[in-house]
N, C-alpha and C positions, 0 to 999 in steps of 0.2 A: 842303617840308621842315618847315615849322612845323606843318602839319596832322599829319604823322607823329609829330613830337615830342609834340604835344598828346595824341595817342592813347596813346602810350607812357606819358605822365605819368598819364593817367586809369587805365590798367591798373595802374600802380605804386601809385596811390592806393587802388584797390580791393584790391590785394594787401595793402597795409598795414593796411586795415581788417580784412581777413580774418585776418591774423596777430594783430592786436590782439584780435579776438574769440576766436581759438584760445587766446591767452595768458590772457585772462580766464577762459576755461573751465578751463584748467589750474590757475589760481590758485583758482578755486572748488572744483575737485576736491581740491586740497590742503587747503583749509579744511574741506571736508566730511570728508576723510580724518581730519584732526585731531579733528573732532567725534566721528567714529565711534570713534576710539581712546579718547577721554575717556569715551564712554558705553558702552564695551564691557562693563564690569562690570555696568552696570545693565540693558541690554537683551539681552545675550547674542549669541553668534555667529550664531544663526539669523536674528535681526532684521537684522544687518549684511548677511547674504547676500541677504535679501529686498530690502533697500534697493539693493544693488548691482545686482540683477536688474532692478528697476524702472528704475533709471538707464540701464542697458544697453538695455532695451526702448524707452525714450523716445528715446534717441540713434538707435537703428535706425529708428524710425518717422519721426523728423525727416529722416534721410538718404533715406528712400524718397519723401518729399514732393517733393523737387526732384531731377531727374536730374543726375548729375555730368557727363554728356556726351550729345550727340545724334549722336555720330559713327557708331555702329553702325547706327542707324536711317537716317541720311542716306545712308550707303554702300549700304544695301539699296534705297533709294527713288530715288536719283539716275538710274539707268539707265532708269526709267520716265517721267521728265520730259523733255520735248522743247522745243526752241525752234521757234517758228513764224514763218517769214519770208514776207512777201508782196510782190509787185511789181505795179504798175499802170502801164500804158503811157499816156503823154500826149504830145501834140504842142504844140510852142511856136508853130507857124505857124497858117495858116488852118484852120478846121474848119467844120462845118455851121452853127455858130452864131457863129463869129468870122470876119469877112471878112478877105481879104488886105489888108495895108497895105504901102505902099512904104517901104523902109528906106534910109537913106543908105549910101554905100559905106564900107568900113572905112577909118578915117583911116590915113595913111601915117606909120610910125614907123621909126627906124633899125633895121636888122637886129639881132635879138637883144635888142631892148628888151623889158622886162617888160610894157609897155603893149600891145605888139603881140599877145602871146598872150591877154591879158585881153580886148581888144576883139574879136579874131577869134572867141573862144569865145562872147561875147555875141551877135554878129551871126549866127553859125552857128546858134545855138540858136533865134533868132527869125525865121529865114527861113522862108517858106511851104513850101519843099521840104526842110526840115530833117528829120532822122531822128527817130524817136520817142524821148522821154525816159522814164526809168523812175523812178517814185516807189516807195520801199520803206518797209516798216514791220516792226516786230518785236513778237512776243508770246510766249506760253507755251502749253503744252498737256501732256497726259499720256495715256499708253497704257492703254486699258481692256480690250483684247483682243489676244492675241498674234498674231492674224491681221492686225493692222495698223489697228485702230480708235483714233482719237485724238480726245479731247475738248478743245475750246478755247472762247473767247468768240466770238460772232458778230461783234462789232465789230472783232475782230482780223483777220478775213478779209473784211470787207465791201468790196465793189467790187474785189476782187483779181482780176487776170488770171492770176497764177501764185501757187501756194502751195507752199512748201518746208518740210518738217519736218526738223529737224537733231537727230540723236541725240546722246547724251552723248559718243560717240567721234568726233564731227564728221562722221559719215556723213550726207549730204544725200539726202532722198527726196522725189520729187514727190508731191503730195497732191491728191486729188480730194474734193469736198464731197459727203458722203452726204446731208446735210440740215441745216437750220438753223431756229432759232426766235427771231424778233426779240423776242417778248414776254418771254422769260427770258434773252435774250442768250446763247444756247448754240448750238454748232455741232458737228457730228460729221464728222471727216475719215477718209479711208482711204488708207493707204500700202502699198506692196509692198516687202518687204525680203528679201534673200537670206540674212540672218542671223536667228537667233532674237530675238524682241522680248520684253521683260519688262513684264508688265502689273500694274496695281494694281487694288484692289477699292474699290468705294464702301462707306463705313461708314454708321452711323446717326447723322445729325446731331441728331436729336431726343433721343438719349441723351447728347449732349455737354452739359456744364454750364458755366455762366459761371465762369471761373477755371481751367478745364482747360488744360493745356499743348497748344499746336498748333505745327506746323512748316509753313512755306511754302517751296516751291522754285520757282524760275522764272528769267526772263531779264530782270532789271531793267536798263534802259538798255543792253541788248545784252550784258550781262555774264552769259552763260549759266551754268547750274548753280549759281546762288546760293541758299544755304540761310539762312533766318532763322527765329528761334523767338520765341514770345510766348505769350500766353494768349487764350482766348476771352473777349472783353471784354463782349459783350452779344449778345442775340438779338432776332429779329423786328424788325429795323430797316427802316423805310420811308423810302427816299431819293428817292421820286417818280420812279423810272426806268421803271416799268411797272405793269401791273395786278396782278402777282403778287409784288410786293416783300415779301421776308421774309428779309432778309440777316442773316448772321452778321457781327458786328463783331469785329475782332482788332487787337492792337497789334503783331503780328509785322510786320516791315517789308515793306511792299508798295509798289512804285514803278511808274513807267511801264515796260512790258515784262513785268510780272508778270501782266498780264491773261490769263486762260485757264489759269493754272497751278493746281496743286492745293494745298489746305490739308489737312494730315494730322493725325490724332490720334496718340497715342503707340503705337497698335497698327499704325501704318502704313497706315491706311485713309483714303480721301478723304472728308472730311466737308464740304468746300466747294470751290467754284471761284472763285478770286480774280478780282474783276471791277472794283472801283472803289476809289478813295481819296478822302478828304477832305483837301485840302491847299491853302492859299493860295499856296504856293511851287511846287507841282508835284512835290515830293518827299515822302517819308514823314514824317508827324508823329505816327505811332502810331494813326491811325484808318483802317483798311482794311475793305473789305466783300467778303464771299464769298457766292455762291449756295449755300444749304444742300443737302447731298446728297439730303435728303428731297424737295426740289423738282426737283433736276437729274436724279436717276436715272430717274424715270418719263418725263421729257421725252426723255432720250437713248435710252431703250429704244424709245419710239415712233418716233423718227427712224430708229433701226436697223431696226425692223420694217416701217415704212410709208414712210420717206423724208420724213415730216412729222409734225407733232403732231396728235393726235386727242383733243380735250378734251371732257369731259362738259358737258352743258348742262341747266340747270334751267328756264329760261324765266321769270325774274323780274327786275324792276328793284328794287334794294335801296338802303337808306340806313342810316346809323349810328343806334344807339340812344343818345340822350343821357340824362343824369340826369333831365331834365324829362320826356322821353318815357317813360322807365321808370316814373316816378312816376304819370303819367296812366294807364298801362296796368296798374298794380299789380304790376309786375315785380320790385320790390325794388331791384335794382341794374342799372346799364347793362350789358347783354350781348346777344349775338346780333346778327342782321341783320333789320332791319325791311323787310318787303315793301311797296314803294310801289305796284307794279302787277304784273300777270302777263300773259304772252303768251297770247292766247286759245286757241291750239293747242299751247302748250308743255307740257312734262311736269308742271310745278307745277300749272297750272290743271286739267289732266286728272286729277291726283292729288288734287285737293280743296283745295289751298292758295289762300288768298285775300289780297287786299291788306289790310294791317293786321296780318297775322300776323307774329310775330317768330320766326325760325328759331333754335332753341336747339341742336339737334344734327342732323347729317346723316350718315347711314350709320354711326352709332355714334361719330362724332367731334364733340367739343364745338365750337360756334361761339362763340368768346370775343368777337369783334368783327366788324364788317361785312366787313373786308378778308379775313378768313379764309374766308368762304363761297365766293367765286369760286375760290380755290385748291383747297379741298377738293372742290368739284364737278368742277373741271377734272381732278383726279387720279383721279376715279372712272371705272371702265370703262364704256364706252358700252353701253346696253341693260341695264345692271344695275338690279335693283329695289332701291332704297335706302329705308330707313326715315327719315322726316323728322319730328322732334318740334318743334312750334311752340307758341307762347304765344298763346292766343286767348280774349279776354273773361275773363281772370282764372284760366285753368287751362291745363294742358298737354294737347295733343292730338297724336296720331301719325297719319301718313299714309304710304302706300306709293307711291313715285314711280319710274317707269321713266326712267332718265337718257338724255337725247338727246345729239346731237353738236353741238358749238358751231361756228358759222361766224363769219367776221370781222364781219359786220354785227351779228349778235346780241351778240358780245362787246363792241362799242362801246356797246351799249344797256343793259348789265346793271347799271350803277350810275346811280342817279337823280341828275339835276342838282340842285345846291343852290340854292334861291331866295335872292336877295340882298334880296333885299328880302323909283200911286206910290212915291216915294222914302222911305227910312226916316228916322227921327228920329236925330239925332247920338248920342243916349244908348243906342241899340239894343245896341251892343257897346262901350260906353264903357270897360269894364274891360279890353278888349283893345286899345283905341286904333283901332277900325275904324268906318268909315261904310259901311253896306251897303244893297243894294237888290235887289229881285227882278229877274230877268233879263227884259229887254224887247228888242224888235227894235232899238230905237235904241241900247241899251247894247251889244248884241251887235255891231252895226256899229261903234260907237265904239271898242270894245276888241278888235275882230277875233276874236270868240268864235264858235266853230262852232255851227251850229243844233242839233247833237245833244247839246250840253252842257246839263245841268240842275243848278241849284244857286243859290247866293247870290253876287252879284258885289260885290267891294270897290270902292267909288267913291272913297274917300279914306282916308288913313292919318295918324293924329295923330303929329306929330313927337315923338321921344323916348319913344314908347309901346312896350309889349311887342311889338306887331306890327312897328313900325318897326325895332326892334332885330334882329328875325329876318328882315328883308328882304321882308316882305309889301308888295305895292304895288297901286295901283289897277289894275283889270283882272283881278286874280286871282279865280278862282271857287272858293268854298268848297263842296265836295261833301258832306263829312261833318264832324260835330263829335262828339267822344267816340265815334267809330266808328259813328255813326248818321247816316243821310242827313238833309239839311236842304234845304228848298225855299223858305224865305222868311226875312227878317230876324228875325221874331218867334220862329221856332224856334231860331235862333242865340242870341237873347237869353235864351230859356228855358233852354238848355243852360248858358249862362254863369251864370245865377242858381242853377241846381241845383248846379253845381260850387262856387259860393261858399258855399251853405248846407252843403255836405258838407265844407267847409274844405279843399278841394283847392287846391293851389298853382298848378296849370297845367291847360291844356285842350289836347287833341290835335285838330288840324284837318287834313283832307285837302284839299289845294289843287290846282287845275288851272291851269297857266299855259301857254297855247298848246299844249295837249296833253301837257305835262310834269307828271306827278303827283308830289306830294311831301307827306309828313307833316311838320307843323310843330307843336311844342309851345309854346304861348304862355302866359307867366306872367300870372296874373290880378291886375290892379292893384286893390288894396283901399282905395286912398285916396279 
């Protein structure tokens, strides 16, 4: 009762503010009217008419900025949004991995005692021969085809034995899984209905702007058909949930049970699939995330056509371009994706792309940062010839690449791992904080370096040095300095000295660590 009263008080307070603003507006209008009357003789009736027209246009524009109601839009969209209910069978007794255990008999209680029912239910549930129990969960989804295709999140239906789609009119329909994609957390279901189904269309999430109104409809906490409104708060959010993170952030209330539901623009088009929330309490605090339609639509189309995803493959391992790396390459600003290595038989290598190239555009789409390249390549049709523009040795170069098909093993390898970390004289790479040596049989054995590796081995790293800050460690093999091969410590020292004379702030090294290639930009210590 207190919660209801509190809400009513809040509404009354908002209404009071609104009335106060309206009253102030009326007072301002009265004052402006008096001013116009006093100035009528000076400016004339034509100016008064112009001023009134300007005020009327401003008022109309302000009214258009915020919709008075979402009722018409919600009424149109609600029939297309469904509740997704799943059931999973589980046994409380012995299983293949849980041995049978002996349970005591049910304690004797007086007939009708509440303890009698409680203990009997407990013991029945845990007996080896007990009947299966059913674990249920609830989520949301939306119809994209009147034939009965429904989109939801993969995590909503994961491990489900039965899936039921519940329409707005409470009609329950059994659903089958057409396909799913764990990388983007999307799934496509199919239902058969004797009555017509209302479908919605995907919109263009790339055209949506931060600050635009959005509408979310779903099944929060099992309360089906709930409509919430808010704005698009941010774009391109990475919440570390998968390799293709590019979430839309919204402050429209999204809670447990909203997963898989649609996020609409004001044209009634789906621009996102509600997937996750950030909340210490488990409820909405105004930070929700949706998969953008630009990512969801091609995935759903592939599942519809093939029953699975078919992603493009470039055959490169990449890393981010930092300000230091951009400076060493003469790139100007940090952008693109740096190629750490290429697959010998992959599309990139066959197309002429080399380790050390920075991919700037792919198939006409700008690569603003490392994480964008896998997504853009994945969305590109297999066997399509794509133009790839790279930055190599101070200038842009273009290559024609035939896109391959990505498999699970290749996908796990496409992002390079980040390194955490006689004999040469200690001063050989003093400016970098490195002690180096030519590769010998003893050093290869000591650091488990393959016989095929050629370069300069790091034997020690000075504490608090530029190399230590970037995670370089003993046993790493320097293959290139400044994108040129090095074979001994003297060549590394010469590269460092050349960079110092050129007043360069950092130097780019290509390092091999147990077969893992990675570019590292080291600051040149001038002390």
